[in-house]
C-alpha positions, -999 to 999 in steps of 0.1 A, spaced: -601 247 469 -637 265 474 -660 272 506 -687 247 507 -713 269 527 -717 299 534 -693 315 562 -696 315 595 -698 346 601 -697 342 639 -663 335 633 -635 358 639 -602 351 615 -569 371 617 -543 376 594 -504 376 601 -493 404 584 -503 436 558 -479 429 530 -495 426 492 -500 386 510 -518 396 533 -543 423 519 -545 402 495 -560 374 521 -577 400 542 -596 410 508 -607 377 496 -619 367 534 -636 403 535 -651 394 503 -665 359 513 -683 376 544 -661 369 570 -651 389 603 -612 394 598 -583 419 614 -554 418 598 -522 428 619 -493 445 611 -462 451 636 -450 477 608 -469 516 612 -473 511 570 -489 485 553 -473 468 514 -442 453 535 -408 456 503 -435 472 483 -428 508 490 -431 535 463 -421 574 467 -434 604 451 -403 627 447 -413 663 426 -426 641 394 -405 612 402 -424 577 408 -392 558 427 -393 522 443 -377 509 470 -385 474 462 -404 453 433 -410 479 402 -436 459 386 -450 422 382 -448 391 354 -473 399 323 -479 368 321 -498 363 355 -532 374 356 -530 373 396 -523 412 404 -544 427 371 -576 407 387 -574 421 419 -567 457 408 -599 452 385 -621 441 419 -606 471 437 -615 496 414 -577 501 398 -574 478 370 -574 509 347 -540 518 363 -520 491 351 -498 499 330 -475 477 304 -436 481 304 -427 514 272 -391 497 265 -378 461 260 -347 449 260 -314 441 281 -281 449 279 -246 437 294 -215 456 307 -185 436 309 -165 465 313 -150 494 290 -135 471 269 -171 452 261 -191 485 269 -231 475 268 -235 444 247 -279 433 241 -283 400 261 -310 372 260 -340 385 282 -340 354 302 -299 349 312 -306 384 324 -336 373 346 -313 341 356 -281 365 367 -305 391 387 -324 352 405 -355 363 391 -372 331 393 -394 331 359 -395 311 330 -382 321 300 -413 325 280 -420 343 315 -395 378 310 -401 375 274 -434 388 275 -422 414 295 -435 431 327 -466 454 341 -468 482 366 -491 506 379 -492 544 370 -484 555 408 -462 527 412 -463 497 425 -482 506 463 -513 518 442 -531 479 449 -520 488 485 -533 517 489 -563 507 475 -564 475 496 -558 498 526 -584 522 519 -605 490 519 -597 470 544 -594 499 566 -616 489 593 -597 455 597 -561 472 596 -544 469 631 -510 490 625 -481 486 651 -494 456 665 -473 427 662 -475 395 667 -450 375 696 -467 342 696 -492 319 690 -508 290 710 -538 268 712 -569 278 731 -585 242 727 -612 246 691 -594 281 687 -558 303 688 -549 332 710 -523 360 697 -497 376 718 -491 406 708 -456 429 712 -469 447 745 -487 430 766 -523 428 748 -537 393 731 -565 390 704 -587 355 703 -595 335 664 -610 307 653 -585 312 626 -555 325 618 -534 332 585 -492 335 590 -485 359 558 -452 367 577 -416 356 560 -414 322 568 -381 325 589 -408 343 617 -437 324 612 -413 290 615 -408 302 651 -444 312 659 -454 267 644 -426 259 661 -440 270 697 -470 251 687 -458 219 678 -455 220 639 -428 193 629 -402 206 613 -413 241 614 -375 253 622 -364 243 590 -385 272 575 -361 295 592 -339 279 563 -354 294 534 -323 323 527 -340 361 520 -311 380 503 -293 408 512 -299 437 488 -299 478 478 -314 503 453 -305 534 449 -326 555 427 -303 587 412 -325 616 389 -310 639 364 -316 663 337 -315 640 303 -288 665 287 -265 651 314 -265 615 301 -241 611 271 -252 575 262 -284 570 249 -303 549 269 -318 518 245 -340 490 265 -351 485 298 -317 485 314 -288 466 315 -264 435 342 -229 437 351 -211 404 343 -195 382 371 -197 419 393 -173 425 419 -188 428 466 -183 463 460 -196 468 421 -236 476 408 -253 449 396 -274 455 378 -296 492 365 -327 498 353 -336 531 333 -367 532 358 -378 562 332 -380 537 301 -390 518 315 -423 523 328 -441 551 321 -444 586 340 -417 578 362 -398 609 355 -409 650 341 -402 656 310 -367 665 301 -351 638 324 -341 602 337 -348 586 368 -325 552 369 -325 522 396 -292 511 404 -290 471 425 -257 466 448 -252 433 469 -248 437 506 -222 465 507 -217 491 536 -201 516 522 -222 548 508 -239 524 485 -246 562 471 -215 569 458 -208 538 447 -237 538 421 -232 571 416 -196 565 403 -201 535 384 -226 548 368 -209 580 354 -181 555 339 -209 535 320 -229 557 310 -210 593 305 -234 609 331 -219 641 335 -218 661 369 -238 650 399 -278 635 400 -304 658 417 -309 634 443 -307 603 453 -324 576 475 -314 546 492 -336 521 501 -318 489 519 -333 453 530 -312 431 548 -340 399 540 -350 412 510 -364 383 485 -364 349 498 -341 318 480 -351 286 474 -332 254 485 -339 225 473 -364 200 480 -384 231 494 -412 233 478 -415 193 491 -409 213 532 -437 234 526 -463 209 515 -450 188 546 -458 216 571 -488 221 550 -504 190 557 -489 190 593 -518 226 600 -545 205 592 -543 192 628 -548 220 644 -574 249 644 -573 260 613 -543 276 603 -531 284 574 -495 299 557 -486 323 524 -470 347 508 -429 351 496 -411 327 513 -440 294 508 -451 297 467 -422 316 450 -409 351 455 -427 377 426 -454 397 438 -485 385 416 -475 346 433 -479 368 468 -513 379 456 -523 343 442 -504 325 477 -523 349 500 -559 337 481 -550 304 483 -550 308 526 -582 325 526 -597 300 504 -584 272 521 -597 290 558 -632 297 541 -632 261 536 -619 250 569 -645 271 584 -677 264 568 -701 253 579 
């Protein structure tokens, strides 16, 4: 949906949330000339996109790439001036571990994606993935730089209320903002609470969108420590037990530049566990990949609420809530909780929300 006329420069738009969806919404609004402010409760932008650089290693705490078949993120990167940092997957192929007797056996990429809960078609998965030379935080950093004058960190929104034809946003700690339009680019369970407070029927049901807990452990080794050749992009585990790794990505094989020469970077995935996830990953990978000695270091990232998993009827629920939002002063919702959990889907959702706001606030 496109704006019917030029932006009203006297109108104030607030984006709540500076994950990739909120940043994309802020970028779209700024490009169309809107006065935009982005409020983020955390002290950094990016949401679950986290990249760390450790001694020549590139370590991802959240998603490590995006579907190569989807143009949304490369298009945005081009607009931001970092399109040349998009890199292709260099190693393809996935194996499945069925225990010591079965070893590692090749598996169809589509089946592996299904086992990991990746919501994508078989053809999309077969097309592979892309990432960025400096990690998935590259576009986040570029967006934050371009939007630095609009970005307000450590400002959580405690509530929203109608103020005639405008909005009033209560900030945690006691201050407040007023706006002509809002984009809620925050987890569905939080957005649902805010929407319920302004009388949106069925908004409470957004709390039913399940965000699955997950833990990833990145481990660095010297190449000679790993006795089994690292073939392909990684492996999944057949019917993992609760304290067993679900999968492992050979990060330094999947994308270039993830480890210094002569070294390997592995990334193990565990379900919710409170029992020493790094030790579990070390011991199990040592057995599967014939690893000798301890890792040079390991880094654990735990997400109590990671990627959403949609239940039956989810699309209908979101469509109904969006329909009800049309009766309010301009307000849009965006993010992984609504239109797809992948990074590209979040970019697409954020930009679509911004275009909706531009349409509703046009002359």
